[in-house]
C-alpha positions in Angstrom: 0.0 0.0 0.0 2.7 2.5 1.0 5.8 2.8 -1.1 8.3 4.4 1.3 8.8 5.9 4.7 8.3 9.4 3.4 4.8 8.5 2.3 4.0 7.2 5.8 5.0 10.6 7.2 2.9 12.4 4.7 -0.3 10.4 5.1 -0.1 10.5 8.9 0.4 14.3 8.7 -2.8 14.5 6.6 -4.5 12.9 9.7 -3.0 15.7 11.9 -0.4 13.3 13.4 3.1 14.6 13.5 5.3 11.6 12.9 9.0 11.2 13.5 11.3 9.3 11.2 11.4 6.5 13.7 7.6 6.2 13.9 7.2 6.3 10.2 9.9 3.7 9.7 8.4 1.3 12.2 4.9 1.7 10.8 6.3 1.1 7.3 8.1 -2.1 8.3 5.0 -3.3 10.3 2.9 -2.9 7.1 5.4 -4.8 5.0 6.3 -7.5 7.5 2.7 -7.9 8.8 3.9 -7.7 12.4 2.3 -6.2 15.4 3.7 -2.9 16.8 4.2 -2.5 20.5 4.3 1.2 21.4 5.5 2.2 24.9 6.0 5.5 26.5 4.5 8.0 29.0 0.7 8.5 29.1 -0.7 11.0 26.7 2.2 11.2 24.1 0.1 10.0 21.2 0.3 6.2 21.2 -3.4 5.7 20.9 -3.7 8.6 18.5 -1.1 6.8 16.2 -3.5 3.8 15.9 -6.4 6.1 15.1 -4.4 8.1 12.6 -3.0 4.9 11.0 -6.6 3.5 10.6 -7.7 6.7 8.8 -4.5 6.9 6.7 -4.8 3.3 5.5 -8.6 3.5 5.1 -9.2 0.6 7.5 -11.8 0.3 10.3 -10.5 0.6 13.8 -11.3 -2.0 16.4 -10.3 -1.2 19.9 -9.7 -3.5 22.9 -9.3 -1.4 26.1 -7.4 -3.5 28.6 -7.9 -3.4 32.3 -7.2 -5.6 35.4 -9.4 -8.7 35.3 -9.9 -8.7 31.5 -10.5 -12.3 30.4 -11.1 -14.3 27.3 -14.9 -13.9 27.3 -14.7 -10.1 27.3 -11.9 -9.9 24.7 -12.7 -12.8 22.3 -16.3 -14.0 22.4 -19.2 -15.1 24.6 -22.5 -16.8 23.9 -25.7 -14.7 23.9 -27.6 -16.8 26.4 -30.6 -14.5 26.5 -31.0 -14.9 22.7 -30.6 -18.7 23.0 -33.4 -18.8 25.6 -35.6 -16.6 23.4 -35.1 -19.0 20.5 -35.8 -21.9 22.8 -39.1 -20.4 23.8 -40.1 -19.6 20.2 -39.2 -23.1 19.0 -40.6 -25.1 21.9 -43.4 -26.6 19.8 -40.8 -27.9 17.3 -38.7 -29.2 20.2 -41.7 -31.1 21.5 -42.0 -32.8 18.1 -38.3 -33.8 18.2 -38.7 -35.3 21.7 -42.0 -36.9 21.0 -41.9 -40.7 21.4 -38.7 -40.8 23.4 -39.0 -43.6 25.9 -36.3 -42.6 28.3 -34.4 -39.5 29.4 -31.3 -40.9 27.7 -33.1 -41.1 24.4 -34.5 -37.6 24.8 -31.1 -36.2 25.6 -29.6 -38.0 22.5 -32.2 -36.5 20.3 -31.7 -33.0 21.7 -27.9 -33.3 21.3 -28.4 -33.9 17.6 -30.0 -30.4 17.4 -27.6 -28.5 19.7 -25.7 -27.1 16.7 -28.8 -24.9 16.1 -28.3 -23.2 19.4 -24.4 -23.2 19.4 -23.8 -21.6 16.1 -22.4 -18.3 14.9 -25.9 -16.7 15.1 -25.6 -16.8 18.9 -21.9 -16.0 19.0 -21.3 -12.5 20.4 -17.9 -11.4 18.9 -15.7 -9.2 21.1 -12.9 -7.1 19.7 -10.4 -9.9 19.1 -12.9 -12.1 17.2 -14.2 -9.1 15.4 -10.8 -8.4 14.0 -10.3 -12.0 13.0 -13.7 -12.3 11.3 -13.8 -8.9 9.7 -14.7 -9.1 6.0 -12.0 -6.5 5.3 -8.6 -5.6 6.7 -8.8 -3.7 10.0 -6.6 -2.0 12.5 -6.7 -3.7 15.9 -5.8 -1.4 18.8 -5.0 -3.3 22.0 -4.8 -0.3 24.3 -2.9 -0.3 27.6 -1.9 -3.9 27.5 0.2 -3.4 30.7 -3.1 -3.0 32.7 -4.2 -6.5 31.8 -3.1 -9.5 33.9 -0.1 -11.7 32.8 -2.5 -14.5 32.2 -4.4 -12.5 29.6 -1.1 -11.5 28.0 -0.2 -15.2 27.7 -3.5 -15.9 26.0 -2.9 -13.0 23.6 0.3 -14.5 22.5 -1.6 -17.4 20.8 -3.8 -14.9 18.9 -0.9 -12.8 17.7 1.0 -15.9 16.6 -1.6 -17.6 14.4 -4.5 -15.1 14.1 -6.9 -17.9 14.6 -9.1 -19.0 17.5 -10.8 -22.3 18.4 -14.5 -22.2 19.5 -15.3 -25.7 20.8 -18.9 -25.6 19.6 -18.1 -24.1 16.2 -14.5 -25.1 15.3 -11.4 -23.1 14.4 -11.9 -19.7 13.0 -9.0 -18.4 10.8 -8.5 -14.7 10.1 -10.0 -13.7 6.7 -7.5 -10.8 6.5 -4.3 -10.1 8.5 -5.2 -7.2 10.8 -2.7 -4.4 11.6 -2.2 -4.8 15.3 -1.0 -1.9 17.5 -0.5 -2.5 21.2 0.1 0.4 23.6 1.7 0.4 27.1 2.3 3.1 29.7 4.9 1.0 31.4 2.9 0.3 34.6 4.4 -3.2 34.6 7.0 -5.0 32.6 5.7 -6.9 29.6 6.9 -10.4 28.8 9.9 -11.0 26.5 7.6 -13.4 24.5 5.2 -10.6 23.7 8.0 -8.2 22.8 9.6 -10.8 20.6 6.5 -11.1 18.4 6.3 -7.3 17.9 8.2 -4.4 16.4 9.1 -2.1 19.2 8.5 1.6 19.3 9.1 4.0 22.2 7.2 7.3 21.9 8.5 10.0 24.3 7.4 13.6 24.9 7.9 15.6 21.7 10.6 18.2 21.3 9.7 21.9 21.6 9.5 22.4 17.8 7.5 19.2 17.3 5.0 20.1 20.1 4.7 23.6 18.7 3.8 22.1 15.3 1.2 19.9 17.0 -0.4 22.8 18.8 -0.4 25.0 15.6 -2.0 22.1 13.7 -4.6 21.2 16.3 -5.4 24.7 17.5 -4.8 26.9 14.5 -6.9 29.7 16.0 -4.5 30.3 18.9 -2.3 33.3 18.5 1.2 32.3 17.2 3.0 34.2 20.0 0.9 32.7 22.7 1.3 29.2 21.2 5.1 29.6 21.3 4.9 30.8 25.0 2.5 28.0 26.0 4.8 25.3 24.5 7.8 26.8 26.3 6.0 26.7 29.6 4.9 23.1 29.1 8.4 22.0 28.1 9.7 23.7 31.3 7.1 22.1 33.5 8.3 18.7 32.3 11.7 19.5 33.7 10.3 19.7 37.2 10.0 16.7 39.5 6.2 16.4 39.2 4.0 13.4 40.1 2.5 13.6 36.5 4.0 15.6 33.7 1.6 17.4 31.4 0.8 15.2 28.3 0.6 16.4 24.7 -3.2 16.0 24.9 -3.3 18.3 27.9 -1.1 20.8 26.1 -3.7 20.8 23.3 -6.5 21.2 25.9 -4.7 24.1 27.4 -4.2 25.7 24.0 -8.0 25.4 23.4 -8.7 26.8 26.8 -6.7 29.9 26.1 -8.7 30.4 22.9 -12.0 30.0 24.8 -10.8 32.5 27.4 -9.8 35.0 24.7 -6.4 35.2 26.3 -4.2 37.9 24.7 -1.1 37.1 26.8 0.2 34.5 29.3 0.4 36.7 32.3 0.6 35.5 35.9 -3.1 35.5 36.5 -3.9 33.5 33.4 -1.2 30.9 34.2 -2.3 30.5 37.8 -6.0 30.1 36.9 -5.5 27.6 34.1 -2.7 25.5 35.6 -5.1 22.7 36.5 -5.8 22.1 32.8 -2.1 20.9 32.6 -1.5 19.6 36.1 -3.8 17.1 37.9 -2.2 16.8 41.3 -2.5 19.6 43.9 1.2 19.1 44.9 2.2 19.7 41.3 0.0 22.8 41.0 1.5 24.3 44.2 5.0 23.5 43.0 4.4 25.2 39.7 2.9 28.2 41.4 5.9 28.6 43.6 8.1 28.4 40.5 6.1 31.1 38.9 7.0 33.6 41.7 10.6 32.3 41.9 10.5 33.1 45.6 10.5 36.9 44.8 8.1 39.7 44.2 8.0 39.3 40.5 7.7 36.1 38.5 10.0 34.3 36.0 7.5 34.8 33.2 8.6 38.5 33.0 12.3 37.6 32.7 13.2 35.9 29.4 15.8 33.3 29.8 15.2 32.9 33.6 13.4 29.7 34.4 13.0 30.5 38.1 12.6 27.1 39.9 11.4 25.3 36.8 14.4 22.9 36.5 16.7 25.2 34.6 15.2 24.5 31.2 17.2 26.0 28.4 14.3 28.0 26.9 13.0 29.7 30.1 9.7 31.4 30.6 8.5 33.6 27.8 7.6 37.3 28.0 
């Protein structure tokens, strides 16, 4: 589908995703080698957005499996629609009576009923969950397995079988083989170490916080109505905040939210009042907010935002607070 790495960068850019050479190269190889991609990195740096952008760029439907603790096979693969089976049983009870008529023993009745069980354990009663949906899809899809590190190790082991053969066995139906090889993207926020077996089956991609210039491009692309000077200042502030020892660094998505907030507030500058009243769009822990507010004042009467090149207590970032 894609001829070279440059084309990957271009089509992702058309979906408002700023790709690096590394990201484009890995996605190009994944497409050619038909291998899953495991993307790791801090929360909010664009791992999930990569899957969404790739689905749009490749013209494929996106199927998403959100992982969580306790996720099991029935929630990820399939389960039987018992309520629908019961409804059909009620509707067909007269026919069932005819099938069982004349049976002289419970064993004989059970044998006759067993001959009809394929009616009730067939694909019409099979409720496909994301993994089975991806395997049985009539066209190629993008399968996003989001936050795989939140799932249990047992589920990760089960997933290895799916990623190896792209087929599943349903005892009552048989083996179901993928009609088309899905593009699989797994994301992880590094809350736990993933197995070497899983990593071995995937191409690996680490996505970190973007550079200043890359983040500025993202903001200008996603929030074009924001004043260019304020966009520059906002990105410098976010970059400096990430140099602090915070419980949670502001993510790229939160930078975008902050930029949109500044537009909604009709902010014409990033003065001290605007910063202090909007910090919670970026920071989600009170201790982080207080630390940032102390850094704004720099322990003096004025605040670092008024002194270009002086970062106050913000970790000595090279850009400093903007005017």
